[in-house]
C-alpha positions, 0 to 999 in steps of 0.5 A: 513452424518454430514459435519463439516467444519474445515476448497448482484438492480439497482435503479434510485433515486431523490434528496431528504431529508428523515428521518427514524423514530428511534422509537424502534420497539418491538414484545412483548417486543422484538426490532423487527428488521423486522418491523423497516426495513419495516418502514425504507423502507417506508421512503427511496427513492424506498424503499432503506434502506441506512443503518441499523446499528442503527436498528442492534444495538438496536436489540443487546441492546434488547438482553443485547448483547450491552450496552445502547447508553448512557452507551457506550457514558459515557464510550467512551468520557472521553477517547476521550477527553484524546486522544485529550488532548495528541495530542494537547499537542504534536501537532508536534509529528508524529503519526503512521498510523494504518493499519487494515487487511481485509477479504471480504467474497463473499457469493454466491449460485453457481453463476459463478465467476463474475456473480450474487453476485459472484462479481469479484476480481477487484470490491472487490479490488476497494472497498479497494481502496476507503476505503483508499482514503476516511480515508486518505483524499488522494489527487487527489482522491474523498476522498480528501477535503480542508475543514477546519475540514476535517481529515486524519483519519490515518487508512488504509486497507490491504487485508489479505495474510495469512488465519486463518490456516496459508495458503496464501490467497488474502484476498477474501474468496468465499463461496457458502452457497446455499442460493439465498438471505438472511434475517437478521436472516439468516445472523446472525444465519448462514452466519456470524458465519459459515464464520467469521474469527478471528475478533481479527486478521481481520476486516470481511466484507461480501458481499451477496444478501439480501432479506426478511427483508433485501430487499433494505438494502445497509449495516449494521455494528456491533458497537465496544465492550466497556469494564469496564461497571459495570453490562453489558456485555463486548461485543458489539454483538458476535465475530462470527457476528463482522464486516460489511456486504453489498449488493453485488451491493453496494460494490466497485466502478464503477469509479475504475472497471466499469464492476462490478455489481452496484446500481446507485447512491450508486456505488462509495464505500461510503456505505462501508466507511459509515459502517466502520465508524459505526464499528469504533464507529461513529454515523449518523451525525444527531444523529438519531434524530431531532435538539438537538440530538447529534452524539458526534462530536462537528465539525459536525453541528447539523441536523434534519434529514438525507439527500438524493441526494446531496442537496448542502446548505441545512439548518437545525437546524440553520446551513448548513448541512454537507451533504458531511460527510460519516456519512449522507445518501447522494449519493456516489458522494456527500460524501468526509469528516470525521471530526477531532472529528470523527477522534478522536473517531475512533482512540480512539476506535482502542485504548480501544475497545478490538477486535478493538485494537487487529487489531493493532498488527495482522500481517496477511497482512504481514507474509505469512508462508513458502509453502514447504512441506505443507499438510492440513486436510481441512474438515471432513465428519462423520456419525451422526446416526449409530453404525458405521461411515465411515469417509471421509477427505479432504487432500489439498497440500498447498506446492509447491511441488507435494504431493505423500504420507502422513500419516493420523492418525485418532481416536475417543474421546481420543482412540489410533490412527489408521493410514492410508498411503495415496498415490497419486498426488496432485499438489499445492492446489489441494485436494483429498477426502480420504475414511478412514476404517470403525469404530465401535462406542460405545454408547454415544457422541463422537468426531473424529480427523484426523491428517496428517503428513509425507508429501512425507516422510518429515516434514510439513513446517506448522503444524498449519493446520495438525489436525482437530476434529469434533464437538461432535456428537451422535452415538447410544443409548441403550434404549427404549425411549427418554425423551424430557425436554424443559424449555422455555424462556420468549417467549414461543409462539416462541418455537415448536419442533418435533421428527420424525423417519427417515426411513419413516419421521413419526412425532412421537411427537411434541409441542409447541407453549407455553405461554409467560412468563411461563417457566414451564418445558415441559416433553415428552417421546417418545418410540423408536425401536432398529435399527432406527434413529431419529431426534429432531428439535427445532424451535424459531420463532423469530430466537434467540433461547431460551437461553439466551437473553430473559430467560435462556431456554433450552432443554435436551434429555435423554435416559430412563436410564438417559444418556444425548443425547444432551442439548442446547438452544443457537441456531438461527432459529433451532437445530437438533439432530439425534441419532440411537437406538441400544438397547442391546438385552436381553438374552431372545432374544438369545434362543439357542444362543449356536447353532446360530452362525455367523462367521466370524464376522466382515466380508465383507458380506460373512459369514457362519451361523451355526444352529440347527433347531427344526421346519420343516422350518425356516427363516433367515432375515437381516435387516439394522439399519433402518429396512429395509430387505436386505436379506430374505430366507427360509430354509428346516430343513435337520439337522444341518445347516452350510452354507454360506450366501452372502449379495450383495451390502451392505455398511460397517455398523452393521446389524441385523440377525434373525432366525425365527424357529417356535415360537423361534425368535434369533437375533445377530448383524453382522458387515460389513466391 
């Protein structure tokens, strides 16, 4: 079954100054994020990587998904200058405070609420409080300072009260992804894309347990998008990965909520403040280089490296380092300053970076929709390998009144809808899994749509979440072979694949790795048999697929007749396609068809077989689509055979019934409803 969901170390550190080597790490020309993290851990105290945003941005730049640092600054600098000039010309004009809606995705693997990485709501909310104290330089809080260059950034954060489906939420999205810890490819290829809410309406913040190349990392952010740069992509990374991801125990404040899970001395919420600074376009205060390297803010003194601990009065590049700046690497208790130039930079980003600017008009913190009369199709379960599908939908009552009835309409592709009248009892926010009648599929690829209406015989008060449509899935194809065509990208050495038979897991064909720089297409043909389900999986060792970062690679699966089963290439670590082969049998297979009949067909497992045998004995065998025998019996020739056959404990679906009479073998399909 294929589920289509339509619905981050306790440490003791010494006070020290340290610098991470910012040289680009490469793997045959690619920026190697894992190698960069390994090097950063060697510089960090106790292996801690305070921030991985710079390395992450270099990775995106290597993939042509982000502009170069210089191009970004060339684009942003005049816009910052324009904003500063405008404000200087009207110093007494009040400025509107920007409110950014936040959703916090708490990612865990089944931990009970309040244990492990499944942190409590109070820890999450303590982090939002810290962000508001820091960005507003709030009097009487750790975020206040009386530094002459200290700024009230005039940006606030609120928890969303409306989710993307229009339902009420507290802004905390708890998701069990079944993964104990996350490396970077898993975060970017799985965690973020599968949980992200629309970044045009929400600042997505994730908390999770890190491992692999993210071991020891406290967090990282995606820099803002730029636009209007000739010849360069508009996005600073994909929309589905935009936001900030944090180690679960570097998120929140032990001062505000002492009972949470924290990593001292990163337990006051300042790592998240730091990462949101990156998300709003700020660079590290030392410019990720030695003296003379700019962070593009004139009121932050030059520094030759990052600072750890809280080394008050530390001097480098001829001036005292601003170790209390949120964009340094000092301990949380040492930080409390954004400067006026940093403020101007962040406010400019909020005006001109496309996804950031859209957040200024997002209303998801303020306008909850009415609750009365809501019901929702939350997710779909559909078969991804077979000639029939038994769809399952999850119906959820989002209203305040108990839901006792609803109508579910469902269809394949654009075919006419069938209806299912549901009755039951669902309290507010309760759900029920509903098994819809089986649907016979035609050969090819399909989509499935389900829509709910008539809650309690009335009108739904929020129809935005009433309908869900699956992504395309392969049903079955009538063919004798599957052709596999792979066009490698520039790094063929990362590509491998396998084609296996599901019933016994036998690998029928496999390939790779291939040669870097050679995009010569690879063609393979695999013979297949009727009634069997097969799975094709293609892998990429670097975790960036074969399209479109380093060459336009692709793969295509077709039938012997030329029908396309699946085409792709833009994936992360792997992509899998499953398909059933149900070759339409030729007339030669149906010898004496006029005297071999099954009725009724479809049936419920009890049917009549009519046959006129020619041999002394004949065999009747029933197979499922995986080729497994579910019925076998030999009968005597006593003249015309017309008897009932009962199939016990069979599920709905398509089966093959074969009569072997001497050298004659005849086969038909039967459908069990």
